[in-house]
Backbone as JSON Lines, residues from 0, in Angstrom:
{"i":0,"aa":"A","n":[-8.31,-16.76,-18.04],"ca":[-7.95,-18.14,-18.3],"c":[-7.11,-18.66,-17.14]}
{"i":1,"aa":"R","n":[-7.48,-19.8,-16.62],"ca":[-6.72,-20.41,-15.54],"c":[-5.96,-21.6,-16.1]}
{"i":2,"aa":"G","n":[-4.81,-21.81,-15.59],"ca":[-4.01,-22.94,-16.02],"c":[-2.8,-23.07,-15.13]}
{"i":3,"aa":"A","n":[-1.88,-23.93,-15.5],"ca":[-0.7,-24.16,-14.68],"c":[0.19,-22.93,-14.63]}
{"i":4,"aa":"N","n":[0.05,-22.03,-15.58],"ca":[0.91,-20.85,-15.59],"c":[0.16,-19.58,-15.24]}
{"i":5,"aa":"C","n":[-0.97,-19.68,-14.54],"ca":[-1.71,-18.52,-14.06],"c":[-1.89,-18.66,-12.56]}
{"i":6,"aa":"I","n":[-1.73,-17.57,-11.85],"ca":[-1.98,-17.58,-10.42],"c":[-2.91,-16.43,-10.08]}
{"i":7,"aa":"P","n":[-3.74,-16.55,-9.05],"ca":[-4.58,-15.43,-8.65],"c":[-3.76,-14.44,-7.83]}
{"i":8,"aa":"S","n":[-3.97,-13.17,-8.04],"ca":[-3.27,-12.16,-7.27],"c":[-4.1,-11.85,-6.03]}
{"i":9,"aa":"I","n":[-3.55,-11.0,-5.14],"ca":[-4.28,-10.66,-3.92],"c":[-5.48,-9.79,-4.22]}
{"i":10,"aa":"H","n":[-5.56,-9.23,-5.4],"ca":[-6.68,-8.37,-5.76],"c":[-7.74,-9.13,-6.55]}
{"i":11,"aa":"G","n":[-7.63,-10.45,-6.62],"ca":[-8.62,-11.26,-7.29],"c":[-8.46,-11.35,-8.79]}
{"i":12,"aa":"Q","n":[-7.45,-10.72,-9.34],"ca":[-7.21,-10.79,-10.77],"c":[-6.34,-12.02,-11.05]}
{"i":13,"aa":"T","n":[-6.46,-12.59,-12.22],"ca":[-5.59,-13.7,-12.6],"c":[-4.4,-13.12,-13.35]}
{"i":14,"aa":"V","n":[-3.21,-13.5,-12.93],"ca":[-1.98,-12.97,-13.5],"c":[-1.28,-14.1,-14.24]}
{"i":15,"aa":"F","n":[-0.94,-13.88,-15.5],"ca":[-0.23,-14.87,-16.31],"c":[1.26,-14.76,-16.03]}
{"i":16,"aa":"I","n":[1.87,-15.89,-15.74],"ca":[3.31,-15.94,-15.53],"c":[3.84,-17.04,-16.43]}
{"i":17,"aa":"P","n":[4.88,-16.77,-17.22],"ca":[5.46,-17.82,-18.05],"c":[5.87,-19.01,-17.2]}
{"i":18,"aa":"V","n":[5.74,-20.19,-17.73],"ca":[6.0,-21.42,-16.98],"c":[7.4,-21.44,-16.41]}
{"i":19,"aa":"T","n":[8.37,-20.84,-17.08],"ca":[9.75,-20.88,-16.62],"c":[10.0,-19.94,-15.45]}
{"i":20,"aa":"S","n":[9.02,-19.12,-15.05],"ca":[9.25,-18.16,-13.98],"c":[9.15,-18.76,-12.6]}
{"i":21,"aa":"F","n":[8.57,-19.94,-12.46],"ca":[8.44,-20.53,-11.14],"c":[8.66,-22.04,-11.22]}
{"i":22,"aa":"P","n":[8.94,-22.64,-10.06],"ca":[9.18,-24.08,-10.08],"c":[7.96,-24.81,-10.6]}
{"i":23,"aa":"L","n":[8.19,-25.86,-11.38],"ca":[7.08,-26.6,-11.95],"c":[6.48,-27.52,-10.89]}
{"i":24,"aa":"R","n":[5.28,-27.16,-10.43],"ca":[4.51,-27.94,-9.48],"c":[3.08,-27.9,-9.93]}
{"i":25,"aa":"P","n":[2.26,-28.79,-9.44],"ca":[0.83,-28.69,-9.78],"c":[0.29,-27.34,-9.33]}
{"i":26,"aa":"A","n":[-0.63,-26.78,-10.1],"ca":[-1.16,-25.45,-9.8],"c":[-1.82,-25.4,-8.43]}
{"i":27,"aa":"S","n":[-2.41,-26.49,-7.97],"ca":[-3.1,-26.48,-6.68],"c":[-2.12,-26.36,-5.51]}
{"i":28,"aa":"S","n":[-0.87,-26.77,-5.7],"ca":[0.09,-26.69,-4.6],"c":[1.13,-25.6,-4.85]}
{"i":29,"aa":"F","n":[0.83,-24.66,-5.71],"ca":[1.8,-23.62,-6.05],"c":[2.01,-22.69,-4.86]}
{"i":30,"aa":"I","n":[3.24,-22.61,-4.42],"ca":[3.63,-21.66,-3.39],"c":[4.77,-20.86,-3.99]}
{"i":31,"aa":"P","n":[4.59,-19.55,-4.18],"ca":[5.65,-18.8,-4.85],"c":[6.93,-18.77,-4.03]}
{"i":32,"aa":"H","n":[8.04,-18.8,-4.74],"ca":[9.33,-18.67,-4.12],"c":[9.43,-17.27,-3.53]}
{"i":33,"aa":"R","n":[10.16,-17.13,-2.46],"ca":[10.2,-15.86,-1.75],"c":[10.74,-14.73,-2.62]}
{"i":34,"aa":"S","n":[11.58,-15.02,-3.61],"ca":[12.12,-13.95,-4.45],"c":[11.22,-13.62,-5.64]}
{"i":35,"aa":"L","n":[10.15,-14.42,-5.83],"ca":[9.24,-14.18,-6.96],"c":[8.31,-13.03,-6.64]}
{"i":36,"aa":"T","n":[8.26,-12.05,-7.48],"ca":[7.3,-10.96,-7.3],"c":[6.36,-10.96,-8.48]}
{"i":37,"aa":"V","n":[5.11,-10.7,-8.21],"ca":[4.09,-10.74,-9.23],"c":[3.56,-9.33,-9.43]}
{"i":38,"aa":"P","n":[3.74,-8.73,-10.62],"ca":[3.21,-7.39,-10.83],"c":[1.69,-7.44,-11.02]}
{"i":39,"aa":"V","n":[0.99,-6.59,-10.29],"ca":[-0.46,-6.46,-10.45],"c":[-0.81,-4.99,-10.42]}
{"i":40,"aa":"R","n":[-1.98,-4.67,-10.9],"ca":[-2.43,-3.29,-10.82],"c":[-3.01,-3.04,-9.44]}
{"i":41,"aa":"H","n":[-2.52,-2.01,-8.77],"ca":[-3.01,-1.64,-7.46],"c":[-4.28,-0.83,-7.66]}
{"i":42,"aa":"T","n":[-5.34,-1.21,-6.95],"ca":[-6.61,-0.53,-7.16],"c":[-6.91,0.49,-6.09]}
{"i":43,"aa":"G","n":[-6.02,0.7,-5.15],"ca":[-6.27,1.66,-4.07],"c":[-6.09,3.09,-4.54]}
{"i":44,"aa":"R","n":[-6.34,4.0,-3.64],"ca":[-6.27,5.42,-3.96],"c":[-4.83,5.86,-4.17]}
{"i":45,"aa":"V","n":[-3.93,5.44,-3.3],"ca":[-2.54,5.89,-3.39],"c":[-1.83,5.14,-4.5]}
{"i":46,"aa":"G","n":[-1.21,5.85,-5.41],"ca":[-0.46,5.23,-6.47],"c":[-1.32,4.43,-7.41]}
{"i":47,"aa":"S","n":[-2.57,4.78,-7.55],"ca":[-3.49,4.0,-8.36],"c":[-2.99,3.9,-9.79]}
{"i":48,"aa":"G","n":[-3.04,2.7,-10.34],"ca":[-2.57,2.49,-11.7],"c":[-1.1,2.16,-11.78]}
{"i":49,"aa":"R","n":[-0.42,2.19,-10.65],"ca":[0.99,1.91,-10.58],"c":[1.18,0.41,-10.43]}
{"i":50,"aa":"V","n":[2.22,-0.14,-11.0],"ca":[2.5,-1.56,-10.84],"c":[3.31,-1.74,-9.57]}
{"i":51,"aa":"I","n":[2.8,-2.58,-8.64],"ca":[3.5,-2.84,-7.4],"c":[3.68,-4.34,-7.25]}
{"i":52,"aa":"T","n":[4.49,-4.74,-6.28],"ca":[4.64,-6.15,-5.99],"c":[3.74,-6.51,-4.82]}
{"i":53,"aa":"C","n":[3.37,-7.76,-4.74],"ca":[2.48,-8.23,-3.69],"c":[3.28,-8.88,-2.59]}
{"i":54,"aa":"A","n":[3.09,-8.42,-1.37],"ca":[3.68,-9.1,-0.24],"c":[2.8,-10.3,0.07]}
{"i":55,"aa":"A","n":[3.42,-11.43,0.36],"ca":[2.66,-12.65,0.58],"c":[2.25,-12.81,2.04]}
{"i":56,"aa":"V","n":[2.48,-11.82,2.87],"ca":[2.15,-11.91,4.28],"c":[1.1,-10.88,4.65]}
{"i":57,"aa":"D","n":[0.35,-11.19,5.7],"ca":[-0.64,-10.26,6.24],"c":[0.09,-9.32,7.2]}
{"i":58,"aa":"L","n":[0.18,-8.07,6.83],"ca":[0.99,-7.12,7.6],"c":[0.41,-6.86,8.98]}
{"i":59,"aa":"K","n":[-0.9,-6.89,9.1],"ca":[-1.52,-6.72,10.41],"c":[-1.16,-7.89,11.32]}
{"i":60,"aa":"F","n":[-1.15,-9.1,10.76],"ca":[-0.73,-10.28,11.52],"c":[0.72,-10.14,11.96]}
{"i":61,"aa":"V","n":[1.57,-9.67,11.07],"ca":[2.99,-9.49,11.41],"c":[3.13,-8.51,12.56]}
{"i":62,"aa":"R","n":[2.37,-7.41,12.51],"ca":[2.44,-6.42,13.58],"c":[1.94,-6.99,14.91]}
{"i":63,"aa":"D","n":[0.82,-7.71,14.86],"ca":[0.22,-8.23,16.09],"c":[0.98,-9.42,16.67]}
{"i":64,"aa":"N","n":[1.72,-10.15,15.85],"ca":[2.43,-11.35,16.28],"c":[3.91,-11.26,15.92]}
{"i":65,"aa":"A","n":[4.53,-10.14,16.21],"ca":[5.91,-9.9,15.79],"c":[6.88,-10.92,16.37]}
{"i":66,"aa":"D","n":[6.68,-11.35,17.62],"ca":[7.59,-12.33,18.21],"c":[7.55,-13.67,17.49]}
{"i":67,"aa":"A","n":[6.34,-14.13,17.17],"ca":[6.21,-15.41,16.45],"c":[6.81,-15.31,15.05]}
{"i":68,"aa":"V","n":[6.62,-14.15,14.41],"ca":[7.17,-13.97,13.06],"c":[8.7,-13.91,13.14]}
{"i":69,"aa":"R","n":[9.24,-13.27,14.17],"ca":[10.7,-13.23,14.34],"c":[11.26,-14.65,14.51]}
{"i":70,"aa":"R","n":[10.55,-15.48,15.31],"ca":[10.99,-16.87,15.48],"c":[10.95,-17.62,14.15]}
{"i":71,"aa":"N","n":[9.9,-17.4,13.37],"ca":[9.77,-18.05,12.06],"c":[10.91,-17.63,11.14]}
{"i":72,"aa":"V","n":[11.24,-16.35,11.14],"ca":[12.34,-15.84,10.32],"c":[13.66,-16.47,10.75]}
{"i":73,"aa":"A","n":[13.87,-16.56,12.08],"ca":[15.1,-17.17,12.58],"c":[15.16,-18.66,12.26]}
{"i":74,"aa":"D","n":[14.03,-19.36,12.41],"ca":[14.0,-20.8,12.13],"c":[14.3,-21.1,10.67]}
{"i":75,"aa":"R","n":[13.87,-20.23,9.79],"ca":[14.08,-20.46,8.35],"c":[15.38,-19.83,7.84]}
{"i":76,"aa":"A","n":[16.12,-19.18,8.73],"ca":[17.4,-18.55,8.38],"c":[17.26,-17.59,7.21]}
{"i":77,"aa":"V","n":[16.27,-16.71,7.31],"ca":[16.01,-15.72,6.27],"c":[16.44,-14.35,6.79]}
{"i":78,"aa":"S","n":[16.99,-13.54,5.92],"ca":[17.39,-12.19,6.33],"c":[16.24,-11.22,6.12]}
{"i":79,"aa":"A","n":[15.33,-11.19,7.09],"ca":[14.2,-10.27,7.04],"c":[14.17,-9.5,8.35]}
{"i":80,"aa":"D","n":[13.88,-8.21,8.27],"ca":[13.82,-7.35,9.45],"c":[12.36,-7.13,9.82]}
{"i":81,"aa":"V","n":[11.87,-7.9,10.77],"ca":[10.47,-7.83,11.18],"c":[10.16,-6.49,11.83]}
{"i":82,"aa":"D","n":[11.1,-5.98,12.63],"ca":[10.87,-4.69,13.3],"c":[10.73,-3.56,12.28]}
{"i":83,"aa":"L","n":[11.51,-3.61,11.22],"ca":[11.41,-2.6,10.16],"c":[10.05,-2.69,9.47]}
{"i":84,"aa":"V","n":[9.58,-3.9,9.2],"ca":[8.28,-4.08,8.56],"c":[7.18,-3.54,9.46]}
{"i":85,"aa":"V","n":[7.25,-3.82,10.76],"ca":[6.24,-3.32,11.7],"c":[6.27,-1.8,11.74]}
{"i":86,"aa":"R","n":[7.47,-1.22,11.79],"ca":[7.58,0.24,11.84],"c":[7.04,0.87,10.56]}
{"i":87,"aa":"L","n":[7.4,0.3,9.41],"ca":[6.92,0.82,8.14],"c":[5.4,0.7,8.03]}
{"i":88,"aa":"Y","n":[4.86,-0.42,8.5],"ca":[3.41,-0.62,8.45],"c":[2.7,0.4,9.34]}
{"i":89,"aa":"D","n":[3.22,0.62,10.55],"ca":[2.61,1.62,11.44],"c":[2.69,3.02,10.83]}
{"i":90,"aa":"D","n":[3.83,3.35,10.23],"ca":[3.97,4.65,9.56],"c":[2.97,4.77,8.42]}
{"i":91,"aa":"Y","n":[2.83,3.69,7.65],"ca":[1.91,3.72,6.5],"c":[0.47,3.89,6.96]}
{"i":92,"aa":"V","n":[0.07,3.15,7.99],"ca":[-1.31,3.26,8.49],"c":[-1.57,4.66,9.04]}
{"i":93,"aa":"G","n":[-0.62,5.2,9.79],"ca":[-0.77,6.55,10.32],"c":[-0.86,7.6,9.21]}
{"i":94,"aa":"A","n":[-0.01,7.47,8.21],"ca":[-0.04,8.41,7.09],"c":[-1.33,8.28,6.28]}
{"i":95,"aa":"A","n":[-1.82,7.05,6.13],"ca":[-3.07,6.85,5.39],"c":[-4.25,7.47,6.14]}
{"i":96,"aa":"K","n":[-4.26,7.35,7.46],"ca":[-5.33,7.98,8.26],"c":[-5.26,9.49,8.12]}
{"i":97,"aa":"R","n":[-4.05,10.03,8.18],"ca":[-3.89,11.49,8.04],"c":[-4.33,11.94,6.64]}
{"i":98,"aa":"A","n":[-4.03,11.16,5.62],"ca":[-4.45,11.5,4.26],"c":[-5.97,11.49,4.16]}
{"i":99,"aa":"D","n":[-6.62,10.54,4.8],"ca":[-8.09,10.51,4.79],"c":[-8.67,11.73,5.5]}
{"i":100,"aa":"E","n":[-8.04,12.14,6.6],"ca":[-8.48,13.35,7.3],"c":[-8.34,14.59,6.41]}
{"i":101,"aa":"L","n":[-7.2,14.67,5.71],"ca":[-6.98,15.8,4.81],"c":[-7.98,15.81,3.66]}
{"i":102,"aa":"R","n":[-8.31,14.64,3.13],"ca":[-9.31,14.57,2.05],"c":[-10.67,15.03,2.54]}
{"i":103,"aa":"A","n":[-11.02,14.65,3.78],"ca":[-12.3,15.08,4.36],"c":[-12.31,16.6,4.56]}
{"i":104,"aa":"A","n":[-11.21,17.14,5.04],"ca":[-11.12,18.59,5.24],"c":[-11.17,19.32,3.9]}
{"i":105,"aa":"R","n":[-10.54,18.75,2.89],"ca":[-10.56,19.36,1.56],"c":[-11.97,19.34,0.97]}
{"i":106,"aa":"K","n":[-12.67,18.23,1.19],"ca":[-14.05,18.13,0.71],"c":[-14.94,19.15,1.43]}
{"i":107,"aa":"Q","n":[-14.74,19.32,2.71],"ca":[-15.51,20.3,3.48],"c":[-15.2,21.71,2.99]}
{"i":108,"aa":"N","n":[-13.93,21.99,2.7],"ca":[-13.55,23.3,2.18],"c":[-14.19,23.53,0.81]}
{"i":109,"aa":"A","n":[-14.24,22.5,-0.02],"ca":[-14.86,22.63,-1.34],"c":[-16.35,22.94,-1.2]}
{"i":110,"aa":"A","n":[-16.99,22.34,-0.2],"ca":[-18.41,22.63,0.03],"c":[-18.6,24.08,0.45]}
{"i":111,"aa":"L","n":[-17.67,24.61,1.24],"ca":[-17.73,26.03,1.62],"c":[-17.54,26.94,0.4]}
{"i":112,"aa":"M","n":[-16.68,26.52,-0.51],"ca":[-16.39,27.34,-1.69],"c":[-17.58,27.43,-2.63]}
{"i":113,"aa":"K","n":[-18.5,26.49,-2.53],"ca":[-19.68,26.55,-3.4],"c":[-20.53,27.77,-3.11]}
{"i":114,"aa":"R","n":[-20.46,28.24,-1.89],"ca":[-21.21,29.46,-1.56],"c":[-20.26,30.65,-1.39]}
{"i":115,"aa":"A","n":[-19.19,30.65,-2.17],"ca":[-18.19,31.71,-2.1],"c":[-18.76,33.06,-2.51]}
{"i":116,"aa":"G","n":[-19.78,33.05,-3.36],"ca":[-20.38,34.31,-3.79],"c":[-21.03,35.06,-2.65]}
{"i":117,"aa":"A","n":[-21.49,34.35,-1.63],"ca":[-22.14,34.98,-0.48],"c":[-21.13,35.39,0.59]}
{"i":118,"aa":"M","n":[-19.86,35.03,0.41],"ca":[-18.83,35.36,1.4],"c":[-18.24,36.74,1.14]}
{"i":119,"aa":"E","n":[-17.65,37.27,2.18],"ca":[-16.9,38.52,2.02],"c":[-15.54,38.17,1.39]}
{"i":120,"aa":"A","n":[-14.89,39.17,0.88],"ca":[-13.62,38.95,0.18],"c":[-12.57,38.33,1.09]}
{"i":121,"aa":"T","n":[-12.51,38.75,2.35],"ca":[-11.49,38.2,3.26],"c":[-11.79,36.74,3.59]}
{"i":122,"aa":"E","n":[-13.07,36.4,3.78],"ca":[-13.45,35.01,4.03],"c":[-13.12,34.13,2.83]}
{"i":123,"aa":"R","n":[-13.43,34.63,1.65],"ca":[-13.17,33.89,0.42],"c":[-11.68,33.64,0.25]}
{"i":124,"aa":"A","n":[-10.87,34.69,0.5],"ca":[-9.42,34.56,0.37],"c":[-8.86,33.55,1.38]}
{"i":125,"aa":"A","n":[-9.4,33.57,2.59],"ca":[-8.95,32.61,3.62],"c":[-9.34,31.19,3.22]}
{"i":126,"aa":"C","n":[-10.53,31.04,2.67],"ca":[-11.01,29.73,2.24],"c":[-10.15,29.19,1.08]}
{"i":127,"aa":"I","n":[-9.81,30.06,0.15],"ca":[-8.96,29.67,-0.98],"c":[-7.57,29.29,-0.48]}
{"i":128,"aa":"A","n":[-7.03,30.07,0.46],"ca":[-5.7,29.77,1.01],"c":[-5.72,28.42,1.75]}
{"i":129,"aa":"D","n":[-6.79,28.17,2.5],"ca":[-6.91,26.87,3.19],"c":[-6.95,25.73,2.18]}
{"i":130,"aa":"G","n":[-7.7,25.91,1.11],"ca":[-7.79,24.89,0.08],"c":[-6.45,24.59,-0.56]}
{"i":131,"aa":"K","n":[-5.69,25.63,-0.85],"ca":[-4.36,25.44,-1.45],"c":[-3.42,24.75,-0.48]}
{"i":132,"aa":"A","n":[-3.48,25.14,0.8],"ca":[-2.62,24.5,1.81],"c":[-2.96,23.02,1.95]}
{"i":133,"aa":"L","n":[-4.26,22.71,1.97],"ca":[-4.68,21.32,2.06],"c":[-4.21,20.52,0.84]}
{"i":134,"aa":"K","n":[-4.31,21.14,-0.33],"ca":[-3.91,20.46,-1.56],"c":[-2.42,20.12,-1.55]}
{"i":135,"aa":"T","n":[-1.57,21.08,-1.16],"ca":[-0.12,20.83,-1.16],"c":[0.26,19.82,-0.08]}
{"i":136,"aa":"E","n":[-0.37,19.91,1.1],"ca":[-0.07,18.96,2.16],"c":[-0.49,17.55,1.76]}
{"i":137,"aa":"L","n":[-1.65,17.44,1.13],"ca":[-2.14,16.13,0.69],"c":[-1.24,15.54,-0.4]}
{"i":138,"aa":"A","n":[-0.79,16.38,-1.32],"ca":[0.09,15.9,-2.39],"c":[1.4,15.38,-1.81]}
{"i":139,"aa":"A","n":[1.97,16.1,-0.85],"ca":[3.22,15.66,-0.22],"c":[3.01,14.36,0.56]}
{"i":140,"aa":"L","n":[1.87,14.27,1.23],"ca":[1.58,13.06,2.0],"c":[1.34,11.86,1.09]}
{"i":141,"aa":"E","n":[0.72,12.06,-0.05],"ca":[0.5,10.96,-0.98],"c":[1.81,10.48,-1.59]}
{"i":142,"aa":"E","n":[2.76,11.39,-1.81],"ca":[4.09,10.97,-2.27],"c":[4.78,10.13,-1.2]}
{"i":143,"aa":"R","n":[4.66,10.57,0.05],"ca":[5.24,9.82,1.16],"c":[4.58,8.44,1.27]}
{"i":144,"aa":"L","n":[3.27,8.39,1.11],"ca":[2.55,7.11,1.16],"c":[3.02,6.16,0.06]}
{"i":145,"aa":"A","n":[3.2,6.69,-1.13],"ca":[3.67,5.86,-2.23],"c":[5.07,5.31,-1.94]}
{"i":146,"aa":"A","n":[5.95,6.14,-1.38],"ca":[7.29,5.69,-1.03],"c":[7.24,4.64,0.08]}
{"i":147,"aa":"L","n":[6.42,4.87,1.09],"ca":[6.27,3.9,2.17],"c":[5.72,2.58,1.66]}
{"i":148,"aa":"E","n":[4.76,2.67,0.75],"ca":[4.15,1.47,0.18],"c":[5.19,0.64,-0.57]}
{"i":149,"aa":"G","n":[6.01,1.3,-1.36],"ca":[7.05,0.58,-2.1],"c":[8.07,-0.06,-1.18]}
{"i":150,"aa":"E","n":[8.52,0.69,-0.18],"ca":[9.5,0.17,0.76],"c":[8.91,-0.97,1.59]}
{"i":151,"aa":"L","n":[7.65,-0.82,1.98],"ca":[6.98,-1.85,2.75],"c":[6.81,-3.13,1.94]}
{"i":152,"aa":"D","n":[6.47,-3.01,0.67],"ca":[6.33,-4.19,-0.18],"c":[7.66,-4.93,-0.32]}
{"i":153,"aa":"V","n":[8.73,-4.2,-0.48],"ca":[10.05,-4.82,-0.63],"c":[10.44,-5.55,0.65]}
{"i":154,"aa":"E","n":[10.28,-4.89,1.79],"ca":[10.67,-5.5,3.04],"c":[9.76,-6.66,3.43]}
{"i":155,"aa":"A","n":[8.45,-6.51,3.21],"ca":[7.51,-7.56,3.58],"c":[7.69,-8.8,2.71]}
{"i":156,"aa":"A","n":[8.14,-8.63,1.49],"ca":[8.36,-9.77,0.6],"c":[9.48,-10.66,1.1]}
{"i":157,"aa":"R","n":[10.33,-10.15,1.98],"ca":[11.43,-10.96,2.52],"c":[10.97,-11.88,3.64]}
{"i":158,"aa":"I","n":[9.81,-11.6,4.23],"ca":[9.31,-12.41,5.33],"c":[8.69,-13.68,4.76]}
{"i":159,"aa":"P","n":[9.11,-14.85,5.23],"ca":[8.53,-16.09,4.7],"c":[7.09,-16.27,5.2]}
{"i":160,"aa":"T","n":[6.29,-16.97,4.43],"ca":[4.91,-17.2,4.82],"c":[4.79,-18.4,5.73]}
């Protein structure tokens, strides 16, 4: 249902917000206040099913145009740390790439384990040990990704659009 008290989220879902939660303006000109956060379900792999806040800025744009964003922050007299957002975004992208590499390696190891019956005992033990190491490293990295995602959302929400 769309109406004056519904806004679309970045994931294409419509989110109901009580009318008193935001300034009363026509729905077509609704621009959320910088302190307003909208809970939505995150559909990505990391932290899936977790409620997160939506940053209203394009993080890739912020990284690529950091000087212009810094000027915008200064012009609007907002306390936002653009350099921190850029650093967090780069850390998040790097960690996400590493997590994808680990998932691919884990999938390849699982394919090797399908023919474990044809392996020698030492090969099988090494394959199992590799699988366990990949699993623990991936779990730790996904925790780090979830923490980075939360911190990035909080910091990016301070940057004006």
